N, CA, C, O and CB atoms as a CASP TS submission, in Angstrom:
PFRMAT TS
TARGET T0000
AUTHOR 0000-0000-0000
METHOD Language model
MODEL 1
PARENT N/A
ATOM      1  N   MET     1       7.910  64.021  12.927  1.00  0.00           N
ATOM      2  CA  MET     1       7.741  62.589  12.698  1.00  0.00           C
ATOM      3  C   MET     1       7.393  61.897  14.008  1.00  0.00           C
ATOM      4  O   MET     1       7.899  62.245  15.075  1.00  0.00           O
ATOM      5  CB  MET     1       9.018  61.976  12.081  1.00  0.00           C
ATOM      6  N   THR     2       6.551  60.945  13.898  1.00  0.00           N
ATOM      7  CA  THR     2       6.216  60.201  15.100  1.00  0.00           C
ATOM      8  C   THR     2       7.259  59.117  15.343  1.00  0.00           C
ATOM      9  O   THR     2       8.120  58.847  14.506  1.00  0.00           O
ATOM     10  CB  THR     2       4.808  59.587  14.987  1.00  0.00           C
ATOM     11  N   ASN     3       7.153  58.516  16.502  1.00  0.00           N
ATOM     12  CA  ASN     3       8.105  57.496  16.905  1.00  0.00           C
ATOM     13  C   ASN     3       8.110  56.319  15.933  1.00  0.00           C
ATOM     14  O   ASN     3       9.178  55.825  15.570  1.00  0.00           O
ATOM     15  CB  ASN     3       7.788  57.012  18.311  1.00  0.00           C
ATOM     16  N   SER     4       6.942  55.867  15.510  1.00  0.00           N
ATOM     17  CA  SER     4       6.881  54.709  14.620  1.00  0.00           C
ATOM     18  C   SER     4       7.445  55.038  13.246  1.00  0.00           C
ATOM     19  O   SER     4       8.055  54.181  12.606  1.00  0.00           O
ATOM     20  CB  SER     4       5.444  54.214  14.488  1.00  0.00           C
ATOM     21  N   ARG     5       7.249  56.263  12.789  1.00  0.00           N
ATOM     22  CA  ARG     5       7.812  56.643  11.488  1.00  0.00           C
ATOM     23  C   ARG     5       9.327  56.708  11.543  1.00  0.00           C
ATOM     24  O   ARG     5       9.999  56.318  10.588  1.00  0.00           O
ATOM     25  CB  ARG     5       7.252  57.990  11.034  1.00  0.00           C
ATOM     26  N   LEU     6       9.871  57.193  12.642  1.00  0.00           N
ATOM     27  CA  LEU     6      11.327  57.203  12.794  1.00  0.00           C
ATOM     28  C   LEU     6      11.884  55.786  12.797  1.00  0.00           C
ATOM     29  O   LEU     6      12.905  55.506  12.168  1.00  0.00           O
ATOM     30  CB  LEU     6      11.727  57.929  14.084  1.00  0.00           C
ATOM     31  N   ARG     7      11.206  54.902  13.509  1.00  0.00           N
ATOM     32  CA  ARG     7      11.666  53.516  13.588  1.00  0.00           C
ATOM     33  C   ARG     7      11.588  52.835  12.222  1.00  0.00           C
ATOM     34  O   ARG     7      12.504  52.106  11.841  1.00  0.00           O
ATOM     35  CB  ARG     7      10.836  52.734  14.617  1.00  0.00           C
ATOM     36  N   ILE     8      10.502  53.066  11.487  1.00  0.00           N
ATOM     37  CA  ILE     8      10.361  52.473  10.154  1.00  0.00           C
ATOM     38  C   ILE     8      11.427  53.020   9.208  1.00  0.00           C
ATOM     39  O   ILE     8      12.004  52.264   8.426  1.00  0.00           O
ATOM     40  CB  ILE     8       8.953  52.746   9.585  1.00  0.00           C
ATOM     41  N   ALA     9      11.694  54.328   9.269  1.00  0.00           N
ATOM     42  CA  ALA     9      12.734  54.923   8.437  1.00  0.00           C
ATOM     43  C   ALA     9      14.102  54.342   8.783  1.00  0.00           C
ATOM     44  O   ALA     9      14.917  54.112   7.890  1.00  0.00           O
ATOM     45  CB  ALA     9      12.747  56.448   8.605  1.00  0.00           C
ATOM     46  N   GLY    10      14.363  54.103  10.069  1.00  0.00           N
ATOM     47  CA  GLY    10      15.627  53.492  10.484  1.00  0.00           C
ATOM     48  C   GLY    10      15.765  52.072   9.981  1.00  0.00           C
ATOM     49  O   GLY    10      16.839  51.667   9.536  1.00  0.00           O
ATOM     50  N   ILE    11      14.690  51.317  10.048  1.00  0.00           N
ATOM     51  CA  ILE    11      14.730  49.933   9.561  1.00  0.00           C
ATOM     52  C   ILE    11      14.946  49.901   8.053  1.00  0.00           C
ATOM     53  O   ILE    11      15.714  49.082   7.548  1.00  0.00           O
ATOM     54  CB  ILE    11      13.429  49.191   9.926  1.00  0.00           C
ATOM     55  N   ILE    12      14.267  50.792   7.335  1.00  0.00           N
ATOM     56  CA  ILE    12      14.444  50.853   5.883  1.00  0.00           C
ATOM     57  C   ILE    12      15.881  51.219   5.529  1.00  0.00           C
ATOM     58  O   ILE    12      16.459  50.637   4.612  1.00  0.00           O
ATOM     59  CB  ILE    12      13.470  51.868   5.263  1.00  0.00           C
ATOM     60  N   ALA    13      16.462  52.180   6.249  1.00  0.00           N
ATOM     61  CA  ALA    13      17.852  52.573   5.993  1.00  0.00           C
ATOM     62  C   ALA    13      18.804  51.408   6.263  1.00  0.00           C
ATOM     63  O   ALA    13      19.760  51.207   5.514  1.00  0.00           O
ATOM     64  CB  ALA    13      18.238  53.787   6.863  1.00  0.00           C
ATOM     65  N   LEU    14      18.555  50.642   7.319  1.00  0.00           N
ATOM     66  CA  LEU    14      19.412  49.498   7.618  1.00  0.00           C
ATOM     67  C   LEU    14      19.265  48.396   6.571  1.00  0.00           C
ATOM     68  O   LEU    14      20.249  47.752   6.208  1.00  0.00           O
ATOM     69  CB  LEU    14      19.090  48.947   9.002  1.00  0.00           C
ATOM     70  N   VAL    15      18.049  48.176   6.087  1.00  0.00           N
ATOM     71  CA  VAL    15      17.844  47.177   5.029  1.00  0.00           C
ATOM     72  C   VAL    15      18.552  47.612   3.750  1.00  0.00           C
ATOM     73  O   VAL    15      19.203  46.800   3.092  1.00  0.00           O
ATOM     74  CB  VAL    15      16.330  46.964   4.760  1.00  0.00           C
ATOM     75  N   LEU    16      18.430  48.882   3.398  1.00  0.00           N
ATOM     76  CA  LEU    16      19.122  49.385   2.214  1.00  0.00           C
ATOM     77  C   LEU    16      20.638  49.305   2.371  1.00  0.00           C
ATOM     78  O   LEU    16      21.350  49.051   1.399  1.00  0.00           O
ATOM     79  CB  LEU    16      18.705  50.822   1.934  1.00  0.00           C
ATOM     80  N   ALA    17      21.130  49.519   3.579  1.00  0.00           N
ATOM     81  CA  ALA    17      22.565  49.366   3.828  1.00  0.00           C
ATOM     82  C   ALA    17      22.990  47.922   3.602  1.00  0.00           C
ATOM     83  O   ALA    17      24.040  47.663   3.015  1.00  0.00           O
ATOM     84  CB  ALA    17      22.921  49.809   5.261  1.00  0.00           C
ATOM     85  N   GLY    18      22.170  46.984   4.068  1.00  0.00           N
ATOM     86  CA  GLY    18      22.474  45.571   3.847  1.00  0.00           C
ATOM     87  C   GLY    18      22.463  45.209   2.375  1.00  0.00           C
ATOM     88  O   GLY    18      23.318  44.453   1.914  1.00  0.00           O
ATOM     89  N   LEU    19      21.498  45.745   1.631  1.00  0.00           N
ATOM     90  CA  LEU    19      21.445  45.474   0.193  1.00  0.00           C
ATOM     91  C   LEU    19      22.625  46.102  -0.541  1.00  0.00           C
ATOM     92  O   LEU    19      23.148  45.513  -1.486  1.00  0.00           O
ATOM     93  CB  LEU    19      20.135  45.991  -0.394  1.00  0.00           C
ATOM     94  N   SER    20      23.048  47.287  -0.119  1.00  0.00           N
ATOM     95  CA  SER    20      24.212  47.927  -0.727  1.00  0.00           C
ATOM     96  C   SER    20      25.477  47.120  -0.455  1.00  0.00           C
ATOM     97  O   SER    20      26.328  46.971  -1.331  1.00  0.00           O
ATOM     98  CB  SER    20      24.374  49.361  -0.200  1.00  0.00           C
ATOM     99  N   TRP    21      25.592  46.604   0.757  1.00  0.00           N
ATOM    100  CA  TRP    21      26.746  45.773   1.101  1.00  0.00           C
ATOM    101  C   TRP    21      26.749  44.493   0.268  1.00  0.00           C
ATOM    102  O   TRP    21      27.797  44.054  -0.206  1.00  0.00           O
ATOM    103  CB  TRP    21      26.739  45.431   2.604  1.00  0.00           C
ATOM    104  N   LEU    22      25.569  43.900   0.094  1.00  0.00           N
ATOM    105  CA  LEU    22      25.459  42.682  -0.708  1.00  0.00           C
ATOM    106  C   LEU    22      25.831  42.950  -2.164  1.00  0.00           C
ATOM    107  O   LEU    22      26.519  42.139  -2.784  1.00  0.00           O
ATOM    108  CB  LEU    22      24.038  42.112  -0.623  1.00  0.00           C
ATOM    109  N   ALA    23      25.383  44.077  -2.714  1.00  0.00           N
ATOM    110  CA  ALA    23      25.746  44.440  -4.084  1.00  0.00           C
ATOM    111  C   ALA    23      27.242  44.669  -4.204  1.00  0.00           C
ATOM    112  O   ALA    23      27.852  44.271  -5.196  1.00  0.00           O
ATOM    113  CB  ALA    23      24.986  45.690  -4.530  1.00  0.00           C
ATOM    114  N   GLU    24      27.836  45.305  -3.209  1.00  0.00           N
ATOM    115  CA  GLU    24      29.292  45.542  -3.217  1.00  0.00           C
ATOM    116  C   GLU    24      30.054  44.223  -3.229  1.00  0.00           C
ATOM    117  O   GLU    24      30.995  44.052  -4.004  1.00  0.00           O
ATOM    118  CB  GLU    24      29.715  46.384  -1.990  1.00  0.00           C
ATOM    119  N   LYS    25      29.650  43.294  -2.371  1.00  0.00           N
ATOM    120  CA  LYS    25      30.350  42.019  -2.283  1.00  0.00           C
ATOM    121  C   LYS    25      30.117  41.143  -3.512  1.00  0.00           C
ATOM    122  O   LYS    25      30.989  40.363  -3.895  1.00  0.00           O
ATOM    123  CB  LYS    25      29.916  41.279  -1.039  1.00  0.00           C
ATOM    124  N   THR    26      28.940  41.270  -4.130  1.00  0.00           N
ATOM    125  CA  THR    26      28.616  40.432  -5.274  1.00  0.00           C
ATOM    126  C   THR    26      29.300  40.916  -6.549  1.00  0.00           C
ATOM    127  O   THR    26      29.852  40.108  -7.296  1.00  0.00           O
ATOM    128  CB  THR    26      27.117  40.390  -5.477  1.00  0.00           C
ATOM    129  N   PHE    27      29.272  42.205  -6.803  1.00  0.00           N
ATOM    130  CA  PHE    27      29.726  42.727  -8.084  1.00  0.00           C
ATOM    131  C   PHE    27      31.080  43.419  -8.042  1.00  0.00           C
ATOM    132  O   PHE    27      31.730  43.538  -9.080  1.00  0.00           O
ATOM    133  CB  PHE    27      28.724  43.671  -8.607  1.00  0.00           C
ATOM    134  N   TYR    28      31.522  43.874  -6.893  1.00  0.00           N
ATOM    135  CA  TYR    28      32.758  44.640  -6.792  1.00  0.00           C
ATOM    136  C   TYR    28      33.586  44.129  -5.620  1.00  0.00           C
ATOM    137  O   TYR    28      33.269  43.103  -5.017  1.00  0.00           O
ATOM    138  CB  TYR    28      32.459  46.147  -6.631  1.00  0.00           C
ATOM    139  N   GLY    29      34.640  44.851  -5.311  1.00  0.00           N
ATOM    140  CA  GLY    29      35.397  44.575  -4.109  1.00  0.00           C
ATOM    141  C   GLY    29      36.555  43.610  -4.285  1.00  0.00           C
ATOM    142  O   GLY    29      37.179  43.210  -3.302  1.00  0.00           O
ATOM    143  N   GLY    30      36.848  43.235  -5.504  1.00  0.00           N
ATOM    144  CA  GLY    30      37.954  42.319  -5.719  1.00  0.00           C
ATOM    145  C   GLY    30      39.125  43.030  -6.365  1.00  0.00           C
ATOM    146  O   GLY    30      39.089  44.236  -6.609  1.00  0.00           O
ATOM    147  N   ILE    31      40.145  42.269  -6.631  1.00  0.00           N
ATOM    148  CA  ILE    31      41.326  42.799  -7.299  1.00  0.00           C
ATOM    149  C   ILE    31      41.333  42.228  -8.714  1.00  0.00           C
ATOM    150  O   ILE    31      41.280  41.011  -8.897  1.00  0.00           O
ATOM    151  CB  ILE    31      42.653  42.437  -6.516  1.00  0.00           C
ATOM    152  N   ASP    32      41.398  43.103  -9.711  1.00  0.00           N
ATOM    153  CA  ASP    32      41.362  42.638 -11.090  1.00  0.00           C
ATOM    154  C   ASP    32      42.719  42.062 -11.494  1.00  0.00           C
ATOM    155  O   ASP    32      43.674  42.160 -10.722  1.00  0.00           O
ATOM    156  CB  ASP    32      40.961  43.785 -12.036  1.00  0.00           C
ATOM    157  N   PRO    33      42.829  41.468 -12.677  1.00  0.00           N
ATOM    158  CA  PRO    33      44.099  40.848 -13.105  1.00  0.00           C
ATOM    159  C   PRO    33      45.276  41.810 -13.178  1.00  0.00           C
ATOM    160  O   PRO    33      46.427  41.376 -13.141  1.00  0.00           O
ATOM    161  CB  PRO    33      43.917  40.214 -14.446  1.00  0.00           C
ATOM    162  N   ASN    34      45.007  43.116 -13.281  1.00  0.00           N
ATOM    163  CA  ASN    34      46.092  44.103 -13.331  1.00  0.00           C
ATOM    164  C   ASN    34      46.554  44.518 -11.941  1.00  0.00           C
ATOM    165  O   ASN    34      47.479  45.320 -11.812  1.00  0.00           O
ATOM    166  CB  ASN    34      45.647  45.331 -14.109  1.00  0.00           C
ATOM    167  N   GLY    35      45.919  43.981 -10.896  1.00  0.00           N
ATOM    168  CA  GLY    35      46.294  44.312  -9.526  1.00  0.00           C
ATOM    169  C   GLY    35      45.634  45.569  -8.988  1.00  0.00           C
ATOM    170  O   GLY    35      46.087  46.122  -7.986  1.00  0.00           O
ATOM    171  N   VAL    36      44.566  46.033  -9.640  1.00  0.00           N
ATOM    172  CA  VAL    36      43.861  47.242  -9.223  1.00  0.00           C
ATOM    173  C   VAL    36      42.643  46.842  -8.403  1.00  0.00           C
ATOM    174  O   VAL    36      41.873  45.971  -8.808  1.00  0.00           O
ATOM    175  CB  VAL    36      43.444  48.105 -10.451  1.00  0.00           C
ATOM    176  N   LEU    37      42.472  47.475  -7.261  1.00  0.00           N
ATOM    177  CA  LEU    37      41.320  47.210  -6.409  1.00  0.00           C
ATOM    178  C   LEU    37      40.073  47.813  -7.031  1.00  0.00           C
ATOM    179  O   LEU    37      40.047  49.000  -7.358  1.00  0.00           O
ATOM    180  CB  LEU    37      41.543  47.771  -4.992  1.00  0.00           C
ATOM    181  N   GLN    38      39.046  47.002  -7.194  1.00  0.00           N
ATOM    182  CA  GLN    38      37.793  47.448  -7.791  1.00  0.00           C
ATOM    183  C   GLN    38      36.781  47.742  -6.685  1.00  0.00           C
ATOM    184  O   GLN    38      36.361  46.840  -5.960  1.00  0.00           O
ATOM    185  CB  GLN    38      37.238  46.383  -8.778  1.00  0.00           C
ATOM    186  N   GLU    39      36.400  48.999  -6.564  1.00  0.00           N
ATOM    187  CA  GLU    39      35.382  49.401  -5.602  1.00  0.00           C
ATOM    188  C   GLU    39      34.337  50.227  -6.316  1.00  0.00           C
ATOM    189  O   GLU    39      34.575  50.748  -7.405  1.00  0.00           O
ATOM    190  CB  GLU    39      35.999  50.193  -4.424  1.00  0.00           C
ATOM    191  N   SER    40      33.188  50.341  -5.701  1.00  0.00           N
ATOM    192  CA  SER    40      32.097  51.090  -6.312  1.00  0.00           C
ATOM    193  C   SER    40      31.551  52.102  -5.324  1.00  0.00           C
ATOM    194  O   SER    40      32.092  52.295  -4.235  1.00  0.00           O
ATOM    195  CB  SER    40      30.980  50.146  -6.790  1.00  0.00           C
ATOM    196  N   PHE    41      30.468  52.740  -5.728  1.00  0.00           N
ATOM    197  CA  PHE    41      29.785  53.699  -4.873  1.00  0.00           C
ATOM    198  C   PHE    41      29.024  52.987  -3.757  1.00  0.00           C
ATOM    199  O   PHE    41      28.631  53.623  -2.780  1.00  0.00           O
ATOM    200  CB  PHE    41      28.831  54.565  -5.701  1.00  0.00           C
ATOM    201  N   PHE    42      28.809  51.675  -3.887  1.00  0.00           N
ATOM    202  CA  PHE    42      28.021  50.945  -2.907  1.00  0.00           C
ATOM    203  C   PHE    42      28.712  50.865  -1.541  1.00  0.00           C
ATOM    204  O   PHE    42      28.029  50.825  -0.518  1.00  0.00           O
ATOM    205  CB  PHE    42      27.736  49.551  -3.419  1.00  0.00           C
ATOM    206  N   LEU    43      30.036  50.842  -1.501  1.00  0.00           N
ATOM    207  CA  LEU    43      30.725  50.731  -0.211  1.00  0.00           C
ATOM    208  C   LEU    43      30.494  51.961   0.670  1.00  0.00           C
ATOM    209  O   LEU    43      30.080  51.797   1.818  1.00  0.00           O
ATOM    210  CB  LEU    43      32.223  50.530  -0.432  1.00  0.00           C
ATOM    211  N   PRO    44      30.741  53.185   0.189  1.00  0.00           N
ATOM    212  CA  PRO    44      30.443  54.332   1.061  1.00  0.00           C
ATOM    213  C   PRO    44      28.951  54.491   1.323  1.00  0.00           C
ATOM    214  O   PRO    44      28.555  54.952   2.394  1.00  0.00           O
ATOM    215  CB  PRO    44      30.986  55.611   0.443  1.00  0.00           C
ATOM    216  N   LEU    45      28.119  54.112   0.352  1.00  0.00           N
ATOM    217  CA  LEU    45      26.678  54.184   0.542  1.00  0.00           C
ATOM    218  C   LEU    45      26.232  53.257   1.673  1.00  0.00           C
ATOM    219  O   LEU    45      25.317  53.586   2.428  1.00  0.00           O
ATOM    220  CB  LEU    45      25.951  53.826  -0.757  1.00  0.00           C
ATOM    221  N   THR    46      26.880  52.104   1.784  1.00  0.00           N
ATOM    222  CA  THR    46      26.575  51.168   2.866  1.00  0.00           C
ATOM    223  C   THR    46      26.817  51.808   4.219  1.00  0.00           C
ATOM    224  O   THR    46      25.970  51.719   5.108  1.00  0.00           O
ATOM    225  CB  THR    46      27.412  49.895   2.731  1.00  0.00           C
ATOM    226  N   PHE    47      27.953  52.447   4.385  1.00  0.00           N
ATOM    227  CA  PHE    47      28.284  53.065   5.667  1.00  0.00           C
ATOM    228  C   PHE    47      27.378  54.262   5.976  1.00  0.00           C
ATOM    229  O   PHE    47      26.983  54.466   7.124  1.00  0.00           O
ATOM    230  CB  PHE    47      29.744  53.504   5.671  1.00  0.00           C
ATOM    231  N   ILE    48      27.055  55.045   4.955  1.00  0.00           N
ATOM    232  CA  ILE    48      26.180  56.203   5.165  1.00  0.00           C
ATOM    233  C   ILE    48      24.789  55.744   5.585  1.00  0.00           C
ATOM    234  O   ILE    48      24.218  56.279   6.536  1.00  0.00           O
ATOM    235  CB  ILE    48      26.096  57.064   3.884  1.00  0.00           C
ATOM    236  N   LEU    49      24.241  54.752   4.878  1.00  0.00           N
ATOM    237  CA  LEU    49      22.906  54.261   5.212  1.00  0.00           C
ATOM    238  C   LEU    49      22.879  53.566   6.572  1.00  0.00           C
ATOM    239  O   LEU    49      21.910  53.702   7.318  1.00  0.00           O
ATOM    240  CB  LEU    49      22.416  53.305   4.133  1.00  0.00           C
ATOM    241  N   ALA    50      23.929  52.827   6.895  1.00  0.00           N
ATOM    242  CA  ALA    50      23.984  52.150   8.192  1.00  0.00           C
ATOM    243  C   ALA    50      24.035  53.176   9.328  1.00  0.00           C
ATOM    244  O   ALA    50      23.349  53.020  10.339  1.00  0.00           O
ATOM    245  CB  ALA    50      25.212  51.209   8.262  1.00  0.00           C
ATOM    246  N   ALA    51      24.842  54.215   9.162  1.00  0.00           N
ATOM    247  CA  ALA    51      24.928  55.252  10.195  1.00  0.00           C
ATOM    248  C   ALA    51      23.594  55.976  10.329  1.00  0.00           C
ATOM    249  O   ALA    51      23.144  56.251  11.441  1.00  0.00           O
ATOM    250  CB  ALA    51      26.052  56.258   9.866  1.00  0.00           C
ATOM    251  N   LEU    52      22.963  56.284   9.205  1.00  0.00           N
ATOM    252  CA  LEU    52      21.661  56.940   9.240  1.00  0.00           C
ATOM    253  C   LEU    52      20.620  56.061   9.922  1.00  0.00           C
ATOM    254  O   LEU    52      19.813  56.552  10.711  1.00  0.00           O
ATOM    255  CB  LEU    52      21.206  57.292   7.827  1.00  0.00           C
ATOM    256  N   GLY    53      20.633  54.769   9.624  1.00  0.00           N
ATOM    257  CA  GLY    53      19.691  53.849  10.243  1.00  0.00           C
ATOM    258  C   GLY    53      19.876  53.752  11.745  1.00  0.00           C
ATOM    259  O   GLY    53      18.900  53.750  12.496  1.00  0.00           O
ATOM    260  N   VAL    54      21.115  53.670  12.185  1.00  0.00           N
ATOM    261  CA  VAL    54      21.390  53.583  13.625  1.00  0.00           C
ATOM    262  C   VAL    54      20.975  54.875  14.322  1.00  0.00           C
ATOM    263  O   VAL    54      20.392  54.838  15.405  1.00  0.00           O
ATOM    264  CB  VAL    54      22.890  53.295  13.881  1.00  0.00           C
ATOM    265  N   ILE    55      21.271  56.007  13.710  1.00  0.00           N
ATOM    266  CA  ILE    55      20.886  57.290  14.308  1.00  0.00           C
ATOM    267  C   ILE    55      19.375  57.406  14.412  1.00  0.00           C
ATOM    268  O   ILE    55      18.858  57.836  15.443  1.00  0.00           O
ATOM    269  CB  ILE    55      21.447  58.461  13.488  1.00  0.00           C
ATOM    270  N   LEU    56      18.657  57.027  13.357  1.00  0.00           N
ATOM    271  CA  LEU    56      17.198  57.097  13.401  1.00  0.00           C
ATOM    272  C   LEU    56      16.617  56.170  14.463  1.00  0.00           C
ATOM    273  O   LEU    56      15.660  56.532  15.146  1.00  0.00           O
ATOM    274  CB  LEU    56      16.618  56.749  12.040  1.00  0.00           C
ATOM    275  N   MET    57      17.185  54.991  14.603  1.00  0.00           N
ATOM    276  CA  MET    57      16.700  54.059  15.624  1.00  0.00           C
ATOM    277  C   MET    57      16.952  54.615  17.023  1.00  0.00           C
ATOM    278  O   MET    57      16.090  54.506  17.895  1.00  0.00           O
ATOM    279  CB  MET    57      17.378  52.683  15.469  1.00  0.00           C
ATOM    280  N   LEU    58      18.126  55.210  17.245  1.00  0.00           N
ATOM    281  CA  LEU    58      18.427  55.797  18.552  1.00  0.00           C
ATOM    282  C   LEU    58      17.507  56.975  18.856  1.00  0.00           C
ATOM    283  O   LEU    58      17.039  57.122  19.985  1.00  0.00           O
ATOM    284  CB  LEU    58      19.887  56.247  18.609  1.00  0.00           C
ATOM    285  N   VAL    59      17.247  57.812  17.858  1.00  0.00           N
ATOM    286  CA  VAL    59      16.346  58.943  18.061  1.00  0.00           C
ATOM    287  C   VAL    59      14.945  58.453  18.389  1.00  0.00           C
ATOM    288  O   VAL    59      14.269  59.030  19.241  1.00  0.00           O
ATOM    289  CB  VAL    59      16.319  59.844  16.819  1.00  0.00           C
ATOM    290  N   SER    60      14.500  57.387  17.716  1.00  0.00           N
ATOM    291  CA  SER    60      13.158  56.867  18.019  1.00  0.00           C
ATOM    292  C   SER    60      13.083  56.319  19.440  1.00  0.00           C
ATOM    293  O   SER    60      12.040  56.416  20.087  1.00  0.00           O
ATOM    294  CB  SER    60      12.769  55.769  17.015  1.00  0.00           C
ATOM    295  N   LEU    61      14.182  55.744  19.932  1.00  0.00           N
ATOM    296  CA  LEU    61      14.195  55.269  21.317  1.00  0.00           C
ATOM    297  C   LEU    61      14.189  56.440  22.300  1.00  0.00           C
ATOM    298  O   LEU    61      13.532  56.372  23.339  1.00  0.00           O
ATOM    299  CB  LEU    61      15.422  54.378  21.567  1.00  0.00           C
ATOM    300  N   LEU    62      14.912  57.506  21.981  1.00  0.00           N
ATOM    301  CA  LEU    62      14.951  58.691  22.854  1.00  0.00           C
ATOM    302  C   LEU    62      13.597  59.379  22.885  1.00  0.00           C
ATOM    303  O   LEU    62      13.164  59.842  23.940  1.00  0.00           O
ATOM    304  CB  LEU    62      16.034  59.682  22.382  1.00  0.00           C
ATOM    305  N   VAL    63      12.920  59.453  21.745  1.00  0.00           N
ATOM    306  CA  VAL    63      11.597  60.073  21.697  1.00  0.00           C
ATOM    307  C   VAL    63      10.615  59.246  22.514  1.00  0.00           C
ATOM    308  O   VAL    63       9.750  59.798  23.193  1.00  0.00           O
ATOM    309  CB  VAL    63      11.104  60.214  20.235  1.00  0.00           C
ATOM    310  N   LYS    64      10.745  57.935  22.451  1.00  0.00           N
ATOM    311  CA  LYS    64       9.857  57.046  23.211  1.00  0.00           C
ATOM    312  C   LYS    64      10.067  57.237  24.708  1.00  0.00           C
ATOM    313  O   LYS    64       9.097  57.264  25.465  1.00  0.00           O
ATOM    314  CB  LYS    64      10.098  55.570  22.822  1.00  0.00           C
ATOM    315  N   ARG    65      11.312  57.371  25.148  1.00  0.00           N
ATOM    316  CA  ARG    65      11.599  57.546  26.572  1.00  0.00           C
ATOM    317  C   ARG    65      11.131  58.900  27.086  1.00  0.00           C
ATOM    318  O   ARG    65      10.705  59.023  28.234  1.00  0.00           O
ATOM    319  CB  ARG    65      13.086  57.388  26.828  1.00  0.00           C
ATOM    320  N   ARG    66      11.213  59.904  26.238  1.00  0.00           N
ATOM    321  CA  ARG    66      10.852  61.257  26.651  1.00  0.00           C
ATOM    322  C   ARG    66       9.358  61.406  26.915  1.00  0.00           C
ATOM    323  O   ARG    66       8.940  62.201  27.757  1.00  0.00           O
ATOM    324  CB  ARG    66      11.283  62.249  25.596  1.00  0.00           C
ATOM    325  N   LYS    67       8.566  60.637  26.192  1.00  0.00           N
ATOM    326  CA  LYS    67       7.098  60.728  26.355  1.00  0.00           C
ATOM    327  C   LYS    67       6.609  60.095  27.594  1.00  0.00           C
ATOM    328  O   LYS    67       5.406  60.097  27.855  1.00  0.00           O
ATOM    329  CB  LYS    67       6.403  60.108  25.210  1.00  0.00           C
TER
END
């Protein structure tokens, strides 16, 4: 992958992480009337995508410096 493709993939992963976080906050994440915490798959997906995005951005910066 070239440097620009890594950077674009990192930005896309970060945007998807933001959208996953927004979906989590909008539809889930509260406590229902029975006192049970409601969570979804979006919360761990947010962290996975955010970590992937940061790693891709760092790799694109390292590839740029190496050249």
